[in-house]
Backbone bond lengths (Angstrom), bond angles and torsions (degrees), N, CA, C in turn:
res aa  C-N    CA-C-N  psi(-1)  N-CA   C-N-CA  omega(-1)  CA-C   N-CA-C  phi
1 M - - - 1.467 - - 1.537 106.70 -
2 G 1.318 116.14 130.42 1.457 120.43 -179.99 1.507 112.72 -75.42
3 A 1.319 115.64 165.19 1.468 121.70 -177.41 1.516 111.11 -62.15
4 T 1.357 116.74 -36.90 1.454 118.71 -179.62 1.522 111.55 -67.38
5 S 1.309 117.74 -44.53 1.456 119.41 -179.76 1.533 111.52 -67.79
6 Q 1.343 116.79 -32.46 1.451 119.51 174.89 1.530 110.33 -65.21
7 T 1.314 116.44 -43.91 1.456 120.52 179.10 1.534 110.40 -65.10
8 D 1.339 116.38 -41.06 1.457 118.94 176.32 1.521 112.33 -58.69
9 K 1.321 115.99 -40.63 1.461 121.08 179.80 1.538 109.52 -65.28
10 L 1.337 117.07 -42.04 1.475 120.26 176.95 1.502 112.16 -61.71
11 V 1.318 117.00 -41.54 1.479 122.32 177.22 1.509 109.36 -61.21
12 R 1.325 116.77 -47.11 1.456 120.35 -178.97 1.529 110.82 -61.11
13 M 1.320 116.89 -45.14 1.488 120.53 179.58 1.537 110.67 -65.12
14 A 1.309 117.76 -42.95 1.457 120.98 179.93 1.518 110.91 -62.58
15 N 1.324 116.10 -40.96 1.482 120.79 179.07 1.529 110.43 -67.54
16 Q 1.315 119.65 -30.94 1.449 121.54 175.07 1.526 111.22 -67.88
17 I 1.328 115.98 -38.73 1.464 120.08 176.33 1.526 108.80 -63.93
18 A 1.317 117.83 -42.82 1.480 121.72 178.37 1.512 110.69 -61.70
19 A 1.332 116.14 -39.44 1.475 119.40 -179.97 1.525 110.31 -61.55
20 F 1.335 116.78 -37.30 1.465 120.22 178.25 1.528 110.43 -62.94
21 F 1.330 116.34 -42.26 1.475 120.75 -175.35 1.518 112.69 -86.89
22 R 1.315 119.42 -0.50 1.482 123.07 -173.69 1.529 111.59 -56.50
23 S 1.323 118.83 -33.73 1.479 120.53 -175.92 1.524 112.94 -79.86
24 Y 1.322 117.47 -8.50 1.483 121.52 179.59 1.523 108.85 -81.36
25 P 1.340 117.17 157.35 1.463 118.68 170.01 1.548 108.64 -57.61
26 E 1.319 115.80 149.02 1.462 121.22 -170.74 1.556 112.39 -53.86
27 E 1.320 117.46 -45.55 1.457 120.38 -178.05 1.548 110.69 -61.36
28 E 1.318 116.71 -43.24 1.456 121.47 178.40 1.521 111.48 -67.39
29 A 1.301 116.76 -38.99 1.469 120.74 179.59 1.509 110.67 -64.13
30 V 1.327 118.34 -46.10 1.457 122.25 179.43 1.535 109.11 -61.29
31 A 1.311 117.18 -44.79 1.475 120.47 179.91 1.509 111.23 -64.09
32 G 1.339 116.49 -40.95 1.463 120.30 179.92 1.524 112.01 -65.54
33 I 1.315 116.91 -41.00 1.465 121.27 178.07 1.513 110.03 -64.97
34 H 1.330 115.69 -44.66 1.481 120.45 179.26 1.509 110.11 -59.49
35 K 1.337 117.55 -48.07 1.465 120.77 -179.51 1.512 111.71 -60.86
36 H 1.318 116.63 -39.29 1.466 120.80 179.29 1.533 110.42 -65.15
37 L 1.310 117.16 -44.51 1.466 120.13 179.76 1.520 110.81 -63.73
38 V 1.321 117.93 -41.31 1.464 120.74 -179.57 1.533 110.19 -68.32
39 A 1.327 116.39 -38.49 1.463 121.13 -174.47 1.530 112.01 -76.05
40 F 1.318 118.36 -38.33 1.439 119.83 -168.11 1.534 116.06 -117.84
41 W 1.290 117.59 -10.06 1.453 120.96 179.82 1.532 108.31 -106.01
42 T 1.327 115.47 144.62 1.466 119.72 176.73 1.524 109.59 -70.99
43 P 1.323 116.70 158.18 1.472 118.75 175.40 1.545 111.27 -55.32
44 R 1.302 116.67 -38.61 1.482 120.61 -179.07 1.527 110.20 -62.49
45 M 1.340 117.06 -42.46 1.461 120.20 179.83 1.547 109.31 -63.15
46 R 1.326 115.92 -45.60 1.492 119.52 179.31 1.514 111.67 -62.70
47 E 1.331 116.38 -41.71 1.450 120.07 178.80 1.542 112.43 -62.85
48 R 1.336 115.03 -41.97 1.451 119.77 178.42 1.531 111.93 -62.11
49 L 1.339 114.55 -43.18 1.460 119.21 179.19 1.529 110.36 -65.61
50 A 1.316 117.40 -44.30 1.463 122.05 179.95 1.515 110.57 -61.73
51 A 1.341 117.35 -39.79 1.466 120.81 -179.86 1.536 111.34 -68.19
52 H 1.329 116.41 -22.75 1.466 120.74 -179.82 1.543 112.03 -83.30
53 V 1.313 118.69 -16.93 1.471 121.77 -173.84 1.539 112.71 -52.55
54 P 1.340 120.33 -48.17 1.463 118.67 -178.89 1.535 114.45 -58.12
55 A 1.315 117.04 -31.99 1.466 120.33 -177.42 1.536 112.35 -97.20
56 A 1.321 117.30 -2.86 1.465 121.00 -171.76 1.529 113.46 -71.84
57 G 1.311 116.73 -31.92 1.465 119.80 -176.61 1.522 109.36 56.97
58 S 1.330 115.96 -134.71 1.464 119.67 -176.63 1.541 112.73 -87.02
59 S 1.355 116.67 2.88 1.460 118.55 -178.92 1.541 111.70 -74.70
60 L 1.316 117.80 -16.95 1.448 121.33 -179.98 1.519 108.30 -112.60
61 D 1.327 116.59 125.68 1.451 122.27 -177.54 1.546 110.73 -55.04
62 A 1.310 118.12 139.50 1.437 122.91 -179.05 1.524 112.10 -60.31
63 L 1.327 117.09 -31.72 1.478 120.47 178.66 1.549 108.96 -66.24
64 V 1.317 116.90 -36.66 1.474 120.66 178.26 1.508 109.32 -66.96
65 V 1.300 117.63 -44.02 1.476 122.06 179.45 1.523 108.97 -58.28
66 A 1.322 116.97 -46.35 1.482 120.37 179.42 1.533 110.58 -64.29
67 A 1.318 117.07 -38.82 1.467 121.56 179.49 1.531 112.24 -65.06
68 I 1.309 115.36 -38.84 1.467 120.34 179.29 1.546 109.76 -64.38
69 R 1.309 114.92 -36.12 1.495 119.09 -177.86 1.518 112.20 -78.31
70 E 1.332 118.45 -11.88 1.476 121.67 176.90 1.508 110.96 -61.78
71 E 1.321 115.67 140.47 1.473 119.95 175.06 1.519 109.05 -85.04
72 S 1.318 115.89 138.27 1.452 120.04 175.47 1.514 108.35 -79.17
73 T 1.317 114.54 134.25 1.467 119.48 179.85 1.517 108.33 -114.42
74 G 1.293 115.54 83.45 1.451 120.54 179.83 1.503 112.05 97.66
75 P 1.331 114.16 -173.59 1.462 118.12 -177.38 1.544 110.69 -70.87
76 G 1.309 114.73 157.42 1.445 120.26 176.79 1.501 111.28 -72.50
77 P 1.309 117.82 178.00 1.454 121.56 -176.62 1.520 114.41 -76.76
78 I 1.316 118.40 -3.73 1.459 121.64 179.25 1.533 109.75 -82.43
79 R 1.321 116.75 136.64 1.467 119.98 178.76 1.530 110.44 -59.04
80 P 1.343 117.79 138.12 1.471 120.86 -177.87 1.543 112.94 -53.93
81 A 1.320 117.88 -33.37 1.465 119.21 -179.36 1.533 111.75 -64.45
82 T 1.310 116.92 -20.33 1.465 119.79 -179.72 1.519 111.88 -74.43
83 Y 1.297 118.64 -34.25 1.454 120.06 -177.96 1.512 114.42 -110.62
84 D 1.344 118.65 -3.41 1.460 122.11 176.68 1.511 108.84 -124.57
85 P 1.327 116.79 104.01 1.483 119.17 -177.02 1.522 113.32 -61.06
86 N 1.326 119.38 -20.19 1.459 121.08 177.66 1.538 110.63 -70.57
87 L 1.315 118.38 -18.83 1.451 122.60 179.78 1.509 112.81 -99.61
88 L 1.322 116.81 8.22 1.469 121.04 -178.77 1.505 110.27 -51.69
89 G 1.306 116.94 126.46 1.462 122.00 -179.77 1.498 112.75 94.29
90 A 1.314 119.66 -15.34 1.460 121.54 179.64 1.502 109.21 -67.12
91 G 1.314 115.18 127.01 1.452 119.68 179.02 1.497 115.07 76.54
92 A 1.353 114.55 4.50 1.460 116.65 179.05 1.511 112.24 -77.29
93 S 1.279 116.36 156.57 1.462 121.80 178.66 1.514 109.92 -69.82
94 D 1.326 115.68 146.89 1.459 119.05 175.50 1.525 111.59 -95.44
95 A 1.303 116.57 6.98 1.452 121.87 179.47 1.525 108.81 -77.43
96 G 1.278 117.23 127.75 1.472 122.71 174.79 1.423 112.42 80.74
C-alpha cells in the first residue's frame, strides 16, 4: 500500500471518529478524538496524520485537526504493559 493510500485511510478513519463525536460540545469532541487517537493509534499513524494536516484542506474534519494539535498531558489511557514489552505482566492479575 502506498503512502498516499495509507494517508487517505488514516484521514477516513479520523473523520469517522470525528463523526462519532460531532454531537458533543466542541471542547469535549476535540478531547474525545485526541484521547482516542492517543489510546488506539500508533505514534507513527498519528505522526503521518499530523504531517498531512497542511495539505489536507477540507478533506480532514476540523475537529480532527484541533485534536491533533492538542498537547498530551501524561500517558494515554492504555496500560503501560500494553505498549512497552519490558513491562509485560506488570499490573497483571495473578488469578489463573
